[in-house]
C-alpha positions in Angstrom: 43.0 144.3 63.7 39.8 146.7 63.5 38.1 144.7 66.1 40.8 144.9 68.6 40.9 149.1 67.6 37.3 149.5 68.1 37.0 147.3 71.6 39.8 149.6 72.7 37.7 152.8 71.9 34.5 151.7 73.0 36.6 150.7 76.3 38.0 154.1 76.3 34.4 155.8 75.9 32.8 153.5 79.0 35.1 154.7 80.9 35.5 158.2 80.2 31.4 158.8 80.3 31.4 156.4 83.5 29.1 153.6 81.8 29.2 149.9 82.6 30.8 148.4 80.6 27.9 146.2 80.1 26.4 148.9 77.6 28.9 149.4 75.3 31.5 146.2 75.3 28.5 144.0 75.0 29.6 141.4 78.1 27.4 140.1 79.8 25.4 141.1 82.9 25.3 138.1 85.5 22.5 138.9 88.8 22.5 135.9 91.1 20.3 135.8 94.1 21.5 132.8 96.5 21.8 129.7 94.8 18.3 130.1 93.5 17.8 132.6 90.6 20.2 133.7 87.9 19.5 136.8 85.7 21.7 136.3 82.6 21.4 139.5 80.2 23.5 140.3 77.1 23.3 136.4 75.7 23.8 135.2 72.4 21.2 132.6 72.4 20.9 129.4 74.6 22.7 126.7 73.0 21.9 123.7 75.7 19.1 123.6 78.4 18.5 120.6 80.7 17.6 119.7 84.2 20.9 120.2 85.1 22.9 122.2 82.8 22.4 125.7 81.1 25.0 126.5 78.1 24.2 130.4 76.8 26.3 131.4 73.9 27.7 134.8 74.5 29.3 137.4 71.6 32.5 135.6 73.1 32.5 132.3 74.5 29.8 130.7 76.3 28.5 130.6 80.2 28.5 126.6 81.1 25.9 127.1 84.5 25.7 123.9 86.1 23.4 122.4 89.1 19.3 120.8 89.8 16.0 121.3 88.8 16.5 124.1 86.2 13.2 126.0 84.9 13.6 129.1 82.6 11.1 131.5 84.4 11.0 134.2 81.4 13.0 134.6 78.7 13.7 137.5 76.0 16.4 137.5 73.4 18.7 139.0 75.3 17.9 138.0 79.1 16.7 134.9 81.0 15.8 134.3 84.5 17.2 130.7 85.6 15.5 128.7 88.4 17.1 126.1 90.3 20.2 125.0 92.4 23.1 126.3 91.0 26.0 124.8 91.9 28.6 126.2 89.1 28.3 129.1 87.0 31.9 129.0 84.7 32.8 131.6 81.7 34.3 129.7 78.9 36.4 131.6 76.3 36.6 130.7 72.2 40.1 130.1 73.0 39.6 127.5 75.4 37.1 125.9 73.6 39.5 124.9 70.6 36.6 125.4 68.0 32.8 125.5 68.3 30.3 123.2 70.7 27.5 123.5 68.4 
């Protein structure tokens, strides 16, 4: 219950102060350039990396990125720049996973 109240308070503050939601709500920001580059901010770690799939942990859920010839061009503790042919990006929340993939 406290988490829900905390979330509502953060949402209210971002609305009143005209701040981007990713700043306070701890949600990912994805910037995609064509099918070739994907910059993801506010992730919580890499769960899986292969030539054809990347799974990133979020505060709540995961992001699944499918494609071909993936290369990590830049990586920081909460940011990643992925290069390759991006075919699909899918958000999977905790409820959809039915448990952890780890």
